[in-house]
C-alpha positions as CSV (number, residue, x, y, z in Angstrom):
1,M,93.6,110.6,67.9
2,G,91.5,113.1,69.8
3,D,89.7,112.4,73.1
4,V,86.5,110.5,72.7
5,L,83.5,112.1,74.3
6,S,81.2,110.1,76.6
7,Q,77.5,110.1,76.0
8,A,76.9,112.4,78.9
9,E,79.4,114.9,77.5
10,I,77.7,114.7,74.1
11,D,74.3,115.4,75.7
12,A,75.7,118.3,77.7
13,L,77.3,119.8,74.5
14,L,74.0,119.5,72.5
15,S,72.1,121.0,75.4
16,A,74.5,124.0,75.5
17,L,74.2,124.5,71.8
18,S,70.4,124.4,71.9
19,E,70.3,127.0,74.7
20,G,72.8,129.3,73.0
21,E,75.5,129.0,75.7
22,V,78.0,127.8,73.1
23,D,78.4,129.2,69.6
24,A,78.6,126.5,66.9
25,E,80.7,128.8,64.6
26,E,83.2,129.2,67.5
27,I,83.5,125.4,67.8
28,K,84.2,125.1,64.1
29,T,86.9,127.7,64.1
30,T,88.6,126.4,67.3
31,K,91.9,124.8,66.5
32,V,93.7,122.3,68.6
33,Q,96.7,124.1,70.0
34,K,99.9,122.2,70.7
35,K,101.1,122.2,74.2
36,I,104.3,124.2,74.4
37,R,106.7,123.9,77.3
38,V,109.0,126.8,77.9
39,Y,112.7,125.8,78.1
40,D,115.2,128.3,79.5
41,F,118.7,127.5,78.0
42,K,120.3,129.5,80.8
43,R,118.8,127.1,83.3
44,P,119.0,123.6,81.6
45,N,117.4,120.7,83.3
46,K,120.3,118.5,84.4
47,F,118.2,115.7,86.0
48,S,116.4,113.3,83.6
49,K,112.9,112.0,84.2
50,D,114.3,108.6,85.3
51,Q,116.5,110.3,87.9
52,I,113.6,112.4,89.2
53,H,111.4,109.3,89.5
54,S,114.3,107.6,91.4
55,L,114.5,110.6,93.8
56,Q,110.7,110.3,94.2
57,N,111.0,106.6,95.2
58,I,113.9,107.3,97.5
59,H,112.2,110.0,99.4
60,E,108.9,108.1,99.6
61,N,110.9,105.4,101.4
62,Y,112.4,108.2,103.6
63,C,108.9,109.5,104.4
64,R,108.0,106.1,105.9
65,S,111.2,106.0,108.0
66,L,110.6,109.6,109.1
67,T,107.0,108.9,110.1
68,T,108.1,106.0,112.3
69,Y,110.9,108.1,113.9
70,L,108.7,111.1,114.6
71,S,105.8,109.0,115.9
72,G,108.0,107.2,118.4
73,H,109.6,110.4,119.7
74,L,106.7,112.8,119.6
75,H,104.0,110.4,120.6
76,S,101.7,112.0,118.1
77,V,99.9,111.1,114.9
78,I,102.3,111.8,112.0
79,E,101.7,111.9,108.3
80,T,104.5,112.5,105.8
81,K,104.5,112.6,102.0
82,V,106.5,113.8,99.1
83,L,104.8,117.0,97.9
84,S,107.0,118.0,94.9
85,I,110.3,117.6,93.2
86,E,111.7,120.4,91.0
87,Q,114.9,121.7,89.4
88,I,115.7,125.3,90.3
89,T,118.8,127.4,90.7
90,Y,120.4,127.6,94.2
91,D,119.7,131.3,94.3
92,E,116.0,130.8,93.7
93,F,115.9,128.3,96.6
94,I,117.7,130.6,99.0
95,R,115.5,133.5,98.1
96,S,112.4,131.5,98.8
97,L,113.3,130.8,102.4
98,P,112.1,132.8,105.3
99,N,114.6,134.5,107.7
100,P,115.1,133.0,110.2
101,T,114.5,129.4,109.2
102,I,115.9,126.0,110.3
103,L,118.7,124.8,108.0
104,G,120.6,121.5,108.6
105,I,123.9,121.4,106.7
106,F,125.2,118.0,106.0
107,N,127.6,115.9,103.9
108,F,126.9,112.7,102.0
109,E,130.2,110.8,102.3
110,P,132.0,109.8,100.1
111,L,130.4,112.4,97.8
112,E,132.2,115.8,97.9
113,G,130.2,118.9,98.7
114,T,127.4,120.0,101.0
115,L,123.7,119.5,101.0
116,L,120.8,121.2,102.9
117,M,117.8,120.1,104.8
118,E,115.4,123.0,105.5
119,M,112.6,122.7,108.0
120,S,109.8,125.4,108.2
121,P,110.0,127.2,111.6
122,G,106.4,126.4,112.4
123,L,107.0,122.7,112.2
124,A,110.2,123.1,114.2
125,F,108.4,124.9,117.1
126,V,105.7,122.2,117.1
127,I,108.3,119.5,117.5
128,I,110.1,121.4,120.2
129,D,106.9,122.0,122.1
130,L,106.0,118.3,122.0
131,L,109.5,117.2,123.1
132,L,109.3,119.6,126.1
133,G,106.0,118.2,127.2
134,G,103.6,120.6,125.5
135,I,100.6,119.8,123.2
136,G,102.2,121.0,120.0
137,N,101.3,124.7,120.1
138,T,103.3,127.0,117.9
139,S,103.7,130.8,117.8
140,E,102.6,132.4,114.6
141,K,105.4,134.9,114.8
142,N,108.7,133.7,113.4
143,R,111.7,134.2,115.6
144,D,115.2,132.9,116.3
145,L,115.8,129.8,118.3
146,T,117.0,130.0,121.9
147,E,120.2,128.2,122.9
148,I,118.1,125.3,124.4
149,E,115.9,125.1,121.3
150,S,119.0,125.1,119.0
151,T,120.5,122.2,121.0
152,I,117.2,120.3,120.7
153,M,116.9,120.9,117.0
154,E,120.5,120.0,116.2
155,H,120.1,116.6,117.8
156,R,116.8,116.0,116.0
157,L,118.1,117.2,112.6
158,S,121.1,115.0,113.0
159,Q,118.9,111.9,113.6
160,M,116.5,112.8,110.8
161,I,119.4,113.2,108.4
162,E,120.9,109.8,109.4
163,L,117.6,108.2,108.2
164,L,118.7,109.1,104.7
165,E,121.3,106.4,104.7
166,E,118.7,103.6,104.6
167,S,116.6,105.3,101.9
168,W,119.6,105.7,99.6
169,A,121.1,102.2,100.3
170,D,119.7,100.7,97.1
171,V,121.4,103.4,95.0
172,A,124.7,103.8,96.7
173,E,126.5,103.3,100.0
174,L,126.3,106.9,101.4
175,T,126.8,108.1,104.9
176,P,125.1,111.3,105.8
177,K,127.0,113.4,108.4
178,F,125.3,116.4,110.1
179,R,127.6,119.4,110.3
180,T,125.8,122.3,111.7
181,L,122.5,124.2,112.1
182,E,122.1,127.6,110.6
183,T,119.1,129.9,110.8
184,N,120.1,132.6,108.3
185,P,119.8,131.4,104.6
186,S,122.3,134.1,103.5
187,F,125.1,132.4,105.4
188,T,124.7,129.0,103.6
189,Q,126.4,129.5,100.3
190,I,127.1,125.9,99.5
191,V,127.3,126.3,95.7
192,A,127.3,129.2,93.2
193,P,124.0,131.1,93.0
194,N,123.4,130.0,89.3
195,E,124.1,126.3,89.9
196,M,121.2,123.9,89.5
197,V,119.8,122.0,92.4
198,V,117.0,119.5,92.8
199,L,114.5,120.5,95.5
200,I,112.5,117.7,97.2
201,T,109.6,119.1,99.3
202,L,108.0,116.9,102.0
203,E,104.8,117.7,103.7
204,V,104.7,116.7,107.4
205,K,101.6,116.7,109.4
206,V,102.0,116.6,113.2
207,G,98.5,116.3,114.8
208,E,96.7,119.3,113.3
209,A,99.8,121.3,112.4
210,I,101.3,121.1,108.9
211,G,104.9,122.0,108.0
212,M,107.4,121.5,105.2
213,I,110.8,119.9,105.0
214,N,113.0,120.7,101.9
215,F,116.0,118.8,100.8
216,C,118.4,120.8,98.5
217,L,120.6,118.4,96.5
218,P,123.1,120.4,94.3
219,Y,123.8,118.8,90.9
220,L,127.6,119.0,91.4
221,V,127.3,116.9,94.6
222,V,125.1,114.1,93.3
223,E,126.6,114.0,89.7
224,P,128.8,111.0,90.5
225,I,125.8,108.8,91.3
226,L,123.4,110.1,88.6
227,E,123.9,107.0,86.5
228,K,123.0,104.8,89.5
229,L,119.8,106.9,89.9
230,S,118.8,106.0,86.4
231,T,119.6,102.3,86.9
232,F,117.7,102.3,90.2
233,F,114.6,103.6,88.5
234,L,114.7,100.9,85.9
235,F,115.0,98.1,88.5
236,A,112.4,99.8,90.8
237,T,109.8,99.7,88.0
238,Q,110.2,95.9,87.5
239,A,108.5,93.3,89.6
240,K,110.6,92.6,92.7
241,V,111.2,88.9,93.4
242,R,112.6,88.3,96.9
243,S,115.2,85.6,97.3
244,P,114.9,83.0,100.1
245,E,117.8,84.8,101.8
246,Q,115.9,88.1,101.8
247,V,112.7,86.4,103.1
248,K,114.7,84.7,105.9
249,M,116.3,88.0,106.9
250,I,113.0,89.8,107.0
251,R,111.4,87.0,109.0
252,K,114.4,87.1,111.5
253,K,113.9,90.9,112.0
254,I,110.2,90.5,112.5
255,Q,110.7,87.8,115.1
256,W,112.5,90.3,117.4
257,A,109.5,92.7,117.3
258,K,107.9,93.2,120.7
259,I,104.1,93.0,121.0
260,D,101.8,92.9,124.0
261,T,100.2,89.6,125.1
262,T,97.1,89.8,127.2
263,V,95.2,87.0,129.1
264,L,91.5,87.9,129.7
265,L,90.5,86.4,133.0
266,G,86.8,87.3,132.5
267,Q,84.2,90.0,132.2
268,T,81.1,91.1,134.1
269,E,78.6,93.9,134.3
270,I,77.6,95.7,137.5
271,S,75.5,98.8,138.2
272,V,77.0,102.1,139.1
273,R,75.4,101.8,142.6
274,D,77.2,98.4,143.2
275,L,80.4,99.9,141.9
276,L,80.2,102.8,144.4
277,E,79.4,100.5,147.3
278,L,82.3,98.1,146.7
279,A,84.5,97.5,149.8
280,P,87.6,95.3,150.6
281,G,86.6,91.7,150.8
282,D,83.7,91.9,148.3
283,V,83.6,89.3,145.5
284,I,82.7,90.2,141.9
285,P,81.4,87.1,140.0
286,L,82.8,86.9,136.4
287,Q,81.0,85.6,133.3
288,Q,83.8,83.0,133.0
289,G,83.4,79.4,134.2
290,V,86.3,77.9,136.1
291,E,86.4,75.0,133.7
292,N,86.5,77.2,130.6
293,A,89.7,78.1,128.9
294,L,90.9,81.7,129.0
295,S,91.2,83.9,125.9
296,I,94.7,85.0,125.1
297,Y,95.2,88.1,122.9
298,V,98.3,89.0,120.9
299,G,97.9,92.7,120.3
300,N,94.2,93.1,119.7
301,Y,93.8,89.7,118.1
302,K,92.6,86.5,119.9
303,K,95.2,83.9,119.0
304,F,95.2,81.3,121.8
305,R,93.2,79.8,124.6
306,G,94.8,78.5,127.8
307,V,94.4,77.6,131.5
308,P,95.9,79.7,134.4
309,G,98.4,78.4,136.8
310,L,101.8,79.0,138.5
311,S,105.3,78.8,137.1
312,G,107.5,78.7,140.3
313,E,106.3,81.8,142.2
314,H,105.0,83.5,139.2
315,L,101.5,83.6,137.7
316,A,101.4,81.9,134.3
317,V,99.1,80.5,131.6
318,Q,99.4,77.3,129.7
319,L,98.4,77.4,126.0
320,T,95.9,74.6,125.2
321,E,94.5,75.7,121.8
322,T,95.3,77.9,118.8
323,V,92.6,80.2,117.6
324,E,92.6,80.6,113.7
325,E,91.9,83.9,112.1
326,E,89.9,85.4,115.0
327,G,90.3,89.1,115.7
328,G,88.5,92.0,117.4
329,D,89.1,94.3,120.3
330,I,89.9,92.8,123.7
331,D,87.0,94.6,125.2
332,G,84.6,93.2,122.6
C-alpha cells in the first residue's frame, strides 16, 4: 500500500499542476522504483541487526557512565551520545584516522585478541588543558603528545576503558585491561587489513568543544559472545520487571549518596549605602521571627522545618516538621 497523502499535500500538488510547475504526463509515467541496497560479497556483514542494536544499547549505557566520569574530573558540562555504528574492514578504519591520533589498545579478558579505543586529538587536548587548570582551549594544529601529556592520557584512557566493564555486564563478564597508548595508526595492526570490524562512534561535547571517540571491535575478538548479544537485545526490548532484591539493592546504593543540607537562618534586604557603611558590632535585623521555625533544604528543595540549638559544643538544628512536595531555590 502506497503512502497516503494528507489534504495539505493534495492541495499543494493541485496548485503545482495548475501553475505548470509539475507535468501531469510525468506523474503518470513515473514508476515506483524499488529500493536496492548494494551488498558487497567481498565484505559480508557479519553482525546481525539484533547484535548491532545490542551494541547500541550497551554503548548508550557507556555514554551515561562516561558523562558522569568526565563531568566529575573535568568540572565541565559534558554531553555524550552514540553517533553511529557501522561494519567496515580494519584497513578502512585505520586509513580514516589522522596521524598522529590517540589510540588506546586494550584487551577484553577472557576474550582473545585486541581492541581499540580512538580519541580525536582535538578532544584529547581539551581534556588535557582542563586537567592542567586551563579553560579547555585546544590548538587547531595536530601534533604529537609530550611525555607529560602521554602520561596524563594513558591514565585517563585506562579509566575510561575500565568503564566498559559495567556497560557489558548484562551481556558477559568481561574485564577490560588497558595495554598501551599509540599515536601512529600504522603501528596498530591488531587484525588482518581485510577483517571485518564494528565501529562505534561516540560524540563527546566538552563545553563548546566537540570531539569523537571510536571503539573498534574486531569480529574475531567478539565472535564468542555474539549469541549473547542477540539474546541481550531480545531481553532488552521486553518490559523490565525489577525484583524486590534489585529494588532493595538500588535503594541501598542511593542511601549512601551524599547531598548538601542547608538551614536558612533568615533573609533581609538592605541598601547598598548601608552595606558599605557596615562596621563590626552592627546588627542586621532578619525577616525571620525568633519564634518561627527555620527552613531546612536538602539540595535545592525545602524538605523540613526546625529550631536551632546546641548539640554539645556544636551548633545544631532539631527537626520539627516535614515539608511535603515543596521545592524551589534556596534564595527564592
